[in-house]
C-alpha positions in Angstrom: 0.0 0.0 0.0 1.2 3.5 -0.9 0.6 6.5 1.4 1.2 10.2 0.8 0.5 13.3 2.8 -1.7 15.7 0.9 -0.7 19.3 0.2 -0.3 21.7 1.8 1.5 19.5 4.3 5.2 19.1 4.7 6.9 16.4 6.6 10.2 17.4 8.2 12.7 15.9 10.6 15.2 17.2 13.1 18.5 15.7 14.2 17.2 15.4 17.8 13.8 15.0 19.2 11.2 16.4 18.9 10.5 15.1 15.4 7.5 16.5 13.7 5.1 16.8 10.8 4.4 20.4 10.2 1.0 21.3 8.8 0.5 24.4 6.7 -2.2 27.0 6.9 -3.6 28.2 3.6 -0.9 28.7 1.0 1.9 28.9 3.5 4.1 25.9 4.0 4.5 26.1 7.8 2.5 26.6 11.0 1.4 23.8 13.2 3.9 21.1 14.4 2.8 17.6 15.3 5.5 15.8 17.3 6.2 12.0 17.3 8.7 9.7 19.0 11.8 9.0 16.8 10.8 5.4 15.8 7.4 6.4 14.7 8.7 9.4 12.9 11.2 7.3 10.9 8.4 4.9 9.9 6.2 7.8 8.7 9.0 8.9 6.4 8.0 6.0 4.2 4.7 7.6 3.5 6.0 9.5 0.5 3.8 7.9 -2.2 6.7 5.9 -3.7 7.5 3.3 -1.0 5.3 0.2 -0.8 4.3 0.1 2.9 3.0 -3.0 4.6 0.9 -1.7 7.5 1.2 -4.9 9.6 5.0 -4.4 9.7 4.6 -0.9 11.3 4.3 -0.1 15.0 0.8 0.1 16.3 1.1 3.8 17.0 2.3 4.4 13.4 -0.7 2.5 12.0 -3.0 4.5 14.3 -1.6 7.8 13.0 -1.9 6.7 9.4 -5.5 5.7 10.0 -6.4 8.9 11.7 -4.8 11.1 9.0 -6.4 9.0 6.2 -9.8 9.3 7.9 -9.4 13.1 8.1 -8.5 13.3 4.5 -5.0 14.5 5.4 -3.3 11.5 3.8 -4.1 9.6 0.7 -3.6 5.9 0.1 -3.4 3.8 -3.1 -2.6 0.3 -4.2 -0.3 1.8 -6.9 2.4 4.5 -6.7 1.2 8.0 -6.1 2.6 11.2 -7.7 6.0 12.4 -6.2 6.0 15.0 -3.5 6.3 18.6 -4.5 9.8 20.1 -4.1 8.9 22.0 -1.0 7.1 19.0 0.4 10.0 16.6 0.2 11.3 15.2 3.5 14.4 16.7 5.1 16.4 16.1 8.2 17.7 19.4 9.6 20.8 19.7 11.8 18.9 21.5 14.5 16.2 21.1 17.1 12.7 22.3 16.1 12.3 26.0 16.0 9.2 27.7 14.8 10.5 31.3 14.3 13.3 33.7 14.7 13.0 37.1 16.2 15.9 39.0 14.6 17.2 42.5 15.2 18.8 43.4 11.9 20.2 46.6 13.3 21.1 48.1 16.7 20.6 51.6 15.3 17.4 53.7 15.7 16.2 57.1 14.7 14.1 57.4 17.9 15.2 57.9 21.5 12.8 55.6 23.3 13.0 56.0 27.0 12.3 52.3 27.6 14.4 50.6 24.9 15.3 47.0 25.9 18.5 47.0 23.8 19.6 50.6 24.5 19.4 51.6 20.9 19.5 55.3 21.7 22.9 54.8 23.3 24.1 52.7 20.3 25.1 49.7 22.5 24.6 47.3 19.6 26.1 47.5 16.1 24.7 47.1 12.6 26.1 44.1 10.8 27.1 44.4 7.1 24.8 43.0 4.5 27.1 40.0 3.9 26.8 38.9 7.5 23.0 39.3 7.4 22.9 37.1 4.3 25.0 34.5 6.1 22.5 34.6 9.0 19.6 34.2 6.6 21.2 31.1 5.1 21.8 29.6 8.5 18.1 30.2 9.4 17.0 28.5 6.2 19.4 25.6 6.7 17.7 24.8 10.0 14.3 24.5 8.3 13.0 27.7 9.9 10.5 29.5 7.6 9.3 32.4 9.7 11.1 35.5 11.0 10.0 38.5 12.9 12.1 41.5 12.0 13.0 44.2 14.5 15.8 46.5 15.5 16.6 49.2 16.6 14.5 50.4 13.8 14.8 48.0 10.8 13.9 50.5 8.2 17.0 52.7 8.9 19.0 50.1 6.9 19.7 51.3 3.4 19.9 47.7 2.3 16.6 46.6 3.9 15.2 45.6 0.5 18.2 43.3 -0.2 17.6 41.6 3.2 13.9 41.1 2.2 14.9 39.8 -1.2 17.3 37.2 0.4 14.7 36.1 2.9 12.2 35.5 0.1 14.7 33.7 -2.1 15.4 31.3 0.8 11.7 30.6 1.3 11.4 32.5 4.6 8.3 34.6 5.4 8.5 37.8 7.4 5.7 37.1 9.9 5.9 40.4 11.8 7.7 43.6 11.0 8.4 45.8 14.1 8.8 49.4 13.3 8.3 52.9 14.7 6.7 53.7 11.4 8.6 57.0 10.9 10.2 55.7 7.7 7.3 53.6 6.4 5.9 54.7 3.0 4.3 53.4 -0.2 7.7 52.4 -1.6 8.4 50.1 1.3 5.1 48.4 1.0 5.5 48.0 -2.8 9.0 46.5 -2.3 7.6 44.0 0.2 4.8 43.0 -2.2 7.4 42.7 -5.1 9.2 40.0 -3.0 6.0 38.2 -2.0 6.0 39.4 1.6 2.9 40.5 3.4 3.8 40.7 7.0 1.8 41.9 9.9 3.1 45.2 11.3 3.7 45.8 15.0 3.8 49.5 15.7 4.1 51.3 19.0 1.6 53.8 20.3 1.8 54.9 23.9 -1.5 56.7 24.4 -3.2 59.7 22.8 -1.1 62.8 23.5 1.7 60.8 25.1 3.5 58.9 22.4 6.1 61.6 21.6 7.4 61.7 25.2 8.1 57.9 25.5 9.6 57.8 22.0 11.8 60.9 22.6 11.0 62.5 19.3 8.6 65.3 18.5 6.1 64.3 15.8 6.3 60.6 16.5 2.5 60.4 17.2 1.6 62.0 13.9 4.0 59.7 12.0 2.3 56.7 13.7 -1.1 58.0 12.7 -0.1 58.3 9.1 1.3 54.8 9.2 -2.0 53.4 10.6 -3.9 55.0 7.7 -1.4 53.8 5.1 -1.4 50.2 6.3 -5.2 50.1 6.6 -5.5 51.4 3.0 -3.2 48.6 1.8 -4.8 45.8 3.8 -1.9 45.0 6.2 -2.8 43.6 9.6 -1.6 45.9 12.4 -1.0 45.3 16.0 0.1 47.9 18.6 2.2 47.8 21.6 1.6 50.3 24.4 3.7 50.8 27.4 2.0 52.3 30.4 3.7 54.6 33.0 2.8 57.3 35.3 2.4 59.8 32.5 -0.1 58.0 30.3 -2.0 55.9 32.8 -5.3 57.6 32.1 -5.2 57.2 28.4 -6.0 53.5 27.9 -9.7 53.7 27.0 -9.4 56.6 24.6 -6.4 54.9 22.9 -8.4 51.6 22.5 -11.3 53.5 20.8 -8.9 55.5 18.6 -6.9 52.5 17.4 -10.0 50.4 16.7 -11.4 53.2 14.5 -8.2 53.1 12.5 -8.5 49.4 11.9 -5.9 48.2 14.3 -6.4 44.5 15.0 -4.8 44.1 18.4 -3.5 46.1 21.3 -0.9 44.7 23.7 -0.4 46.8 26.9 2.5 46.3 29.3 4.5 48.0 31.9 8.2 48.4 30.7 10.8 46.0 32.1 13.5 47.7 34.1 16.2 47.0 31.5 18.2 49.1 29.1 17.3 52.8 29.0 14.2 52.5 31.3 16.5 52.1 34.3 17.0 55.8 34.1 13.3 56.6 34.3 11.8 53.8 36.3 12.1 55.5 39.7 10.0 58.4 38.6 7.6 56.9 36.0 7.2 53.2 36.8 3.9 52.2 38.3 3.3 50.0 41.3 1.6 46.7 40.7 -1.5 47.9 42.5 -1.6 50.9 40.2 -1.1 48.6 37.1 -4.1 46.5 38.3 -6.3 49.6 38.8 -5.6 50.7 35.3 -6.2 47.2 33.9 -9.4 46.8 35.9 -10.8 50.0 34.4 -9.5 48.9 31.0 -11.4 45.6 31.2 -14.6 47.3 32.1 -14.2 49.8 29.3 -13.3 47.1 26.8 -16.6 45.2 27.3 -18.6 48.4 27.5 -17.2 49.4 24.1 -18.0 46.1 22.4 -14.6 44.4 22.4 -13.4 46.5 19.5 -10.0 44.8 19.0 -7.9 42.0 20.4 -6.7 43.1 23.8 -3.8 41.8 26.0 -3.0 43.5 29.3 0.3 42.0 30.4 -0.4 38.7 32.1 -3.7 39.9 33.5 -6.1 39.6 30.6 -6.4 38.5 27.0 -9.5 38.6 24.8 -10.3 38.4 21.1 -12.2 41.1 19.2 -16.0 40.6 19.6 -15.6 37.7 22.0 -16.3 37.3 25.7 -14.1 34.2 26.0 -11.2 35.9 27.8 -8.1 34.3 29.4 -5.9 35.2 32.4 -2.4 34.5 30.9 -0.7 34.7 34.3 -2.6 31.5 35.3 -1.0 28.2 34.3 -2.9 24.9 34.2 -0.3 22.1 34.7 -1.4 18.5 34.8 -2.3 17.0 38.1 0.7 15.6 39.9 2.9 17.3 37.3 6.5 16.1 36.9 8.3 19.4 37.2 11.5 17.8 35.8 9.8 17.4 32.4 8.1 20.8 32.2 10.0 23.7 30.6 10.2 26.9 32.7 9.4 28.7 29.5 7.8 26.8 26.6 8.0 29.8 24.2 11.8 29.9 24.4 12.0 26.3 23.1 10.2 27.1 19.9 11.3 30.7 19.2 14.8 32.2 19.3 16.2 35.7 19.2 19.2 36.8 17.2 20.6 40.2 18.3 22.0 42.9 16.1 25.6 41.6 16.6 24.5 38.0 15.7 24.4 36.8 19.3 21.8 34.1 20.0 19.5 34.6 23.0 16.3 32.9 24.4 14.4 36.2 23.9 15.0 39.9 23.4 14.8 40.7 27.1 18.1 38.8 27.7 20.1 40.7 25.1 21.1 43.7 27.2 22.0 41.9 30.4 25.2 40.5 31.8 24.1 37.0 31.0 23.4 38.1 27.4 27.1 38.7 27.0 27.8 35.0 27.6 25.5 33.7 24.8 27.1 32.4 21.6 27.3 34.2 18.2 25.8 32.6 15.1 28.5 34.2 13.0 31.1 32.1 14.9 29.3 28.8 15.1 26.4 27.4 13.0 22.9 28.2 14.4 21.9 24.5 14.1 24.6 23.4 16.4 24.1 26.2 18.9 20.4 25.3 19.1 21.1 21.8 20.3 23.3 21.8 23.4 26.6 22.6 25.0 26.3 26.4 25.5 24.9 29.0 27.9 22.0 29.8 25.5 20.8 26.1 25.4 21.2 25.8 29.2 18.6 28.6 29.7 16.3 27.3 27.0 16.4 23.8 28.6 15.6 25.1 32.1 12.9 23.0 33.8 10.5 24.0 36.5 12.5 21.6 38.8 15.6 23.8 38.2 13.7 26.8 39.3 12.3 25.1 42.4 15.8 24.0 43.5 16.8 27.7 43.8 13.4 28.8 45.2 12.4 26.0 47.5 9.9 28.3 49.3 7.9 28.4 46.0 7.3 24.6 46.2 5.4 25.2 49.4 3.3 28.0 48.1 -0.3 27.3 47.4 -0.2 29.5 44.3 2.8 27.8 42.7 0.9 25.4 40.3 -0.9 28.4 38.8 2.1 30.7 39.0 4.9 28.4 37.9 7.5 31.0 39.0 6.5 33.5 36.3 8.7 34.8 33.4 12.5 34.1 33.4 13.1 37.4 31.6 11.3 39.2 34.4 13.4 37.4 37.0 16.5 38.4 35.1 15.3 42.1 34.9 14.5 42.2 38.6 17.3 40.2 40.2 19.9 39.5 37.5 19.2 35.8 37.6 16.9 33.9 35.2 16.1 31.4 37.9 14.9 34.1 40.3 11.2 34.3 40.8 9.2 36.8 38.8 8.1 39.2 41.5 5.3 40.7 39.3 3.8 37.3 38.8 4.2 36.4 42.5 2.5 39.7 43.5 -0.3 39.0 41.2 -1.1 35.6 42.6 -0.6 36.6 46.2 -2.3 39.9 46.3 -4.6 40.2 43.3 -5.4 36.8 41.9 -7.4 35.3 39.1 -10.7 35.7 40.8 -10.3 39.5 41.0 -9.7 39.6 37.2 -12.6 37.3 36.5 -14.9 39.3 38.9 -14.1 42.5 37.0 -14.5 40.9 33.6 -17.7 38.9 34.4 -19.3 42.0 35.8 -18.4 44.0 32.8 -19.8 41.3 30.5 -23.0 41.1 32.5 -23.4 44.9 32.4 -22.8 44.9 28.7 -25.4 42.2 28.1 -28.0 44.0 30.2 -27.5 47.2 28.2 -27.2 45.3 24.9 
C-alpha cells in the first residue's frame, strides 16, 4: 500500500527530538507542528507515495496515526504508486532542534530615542552588521528549516539595504511574519517592495497613548507619524497590532487609545509595563507604576473594553487577553499544569523552546529581554558557530532554554510550598532576570499578582463588565 500526505502539508525531521510533521495553513508551508517519537517518525517517512508500505509491519502507534490522517483526508492511500512529492514537500532532516520562528534584530541603530528601549538603541550599544553577515545569518536560518522570521531593531527601516535583506529572505523561502517598526520611515515604496518580493507581514507599531506617544519615544512628531502609518497600512490591507507601554504619565489614556486605534482598523493592542532593562533604568524610579496601580488601570480597562463592544484583540500584560468581539477571555498569568505534574519534564518557558532571538551583533538569546543583560554577553554568536549546532546543546543559551521547573524550584524551595505555585509556575524568566539579575529568580510581578490580586479578581471584573454589557445590549 502507498501513502502520501496531501498538500499543503510538509513532513520534516530534526536531528534530535522532537520530530514533527508540520502542517501548513492556507498557502503557507509552515505553521502547526505535530510531534512524534523517533521510531514512529522514521516509519512515517516511508509515507512518501513511492514506498510500498506493509501496515502490519509498522508499529501500532504508526498505524493509528496513518488511519487517523487518512480518515481526516490529510493522507491519501493507493494500491499503486502516487505522484511524487512537491519540491517544498520533500522530506528533510535538519541539523537543529525544532524552532518555529526567529525574532531578529537586523540593526542596533534607531532614529528614535525611546526611554524604555530594551536594547539601549539610543545609546548605540549594539552594532549594525554588514549585509554580507546578514545574508549569512539568513542562510543559517534556512538551513535549520525555519521558515518564519519577525524583523525588529533598533529600527529595521534605517538600513539602506533593507530591500536586499527582504529579497534574500524571500529567495530562501522565509516569510516575514511580523515587522516591528516605529513607522517613521514607512511609506508606499516600502510596501511596494515587500509585495514585489512576495512578503505581506503583519506590522507591529508602538503607540503609547493619545497625546503621550512623543514623550516615551523621545521624538517630536512621533505620534503623527504613527497616525499616518496606521492609515497607510489600513489602505493597503496589512494587519496591524500595537504595543503600548503604560507609565505614570499616560496611565489615564487606555480607554481613549483603544477607541482611537480600533477606529483606525488596528487589530490588536498589547499593553504592558516596561521592564527595568536598558534605557528604562534611568526613568523607572520616577515613572514606573506599582503593581496595584497597574491592576487599577487594567481593571478599568477591562470594564471599558466590554462596554465598548470588544473592538479589537486586547492583552493586558499577564492579567487579561480577549479576542475582538468575544467574551471568552483568558488570564495568561494563570497556568494549568497536569495534576501531579513532573516538574523535571516541564520547561520553565515553553516559548523559548520554539522561538529564538538573534541580536544585532549576531548573538543568540532565548528572547530579546536577555540581550542587554550581563548573562546576554555569555551567549554564543551565530557568525562564529552554526545556528543549528548552537540550538542543540553545550552552551549557555541552550542551558537557559532547557531550564525545567524543577531547576527553578531548587533555587526557590519556598515556592514549592506556596499554594499558588501550580498556577504561577515561577513566572517569566526574563522578568526574573530584569528584577534580580538571575533567570532562575522568581518573577516578582507574577508572584505579587497571585498573592495579592489573583485570578478571581480579574474574573470578577470581567464577568461583571460582560454582564453589564449584556444588560445594556
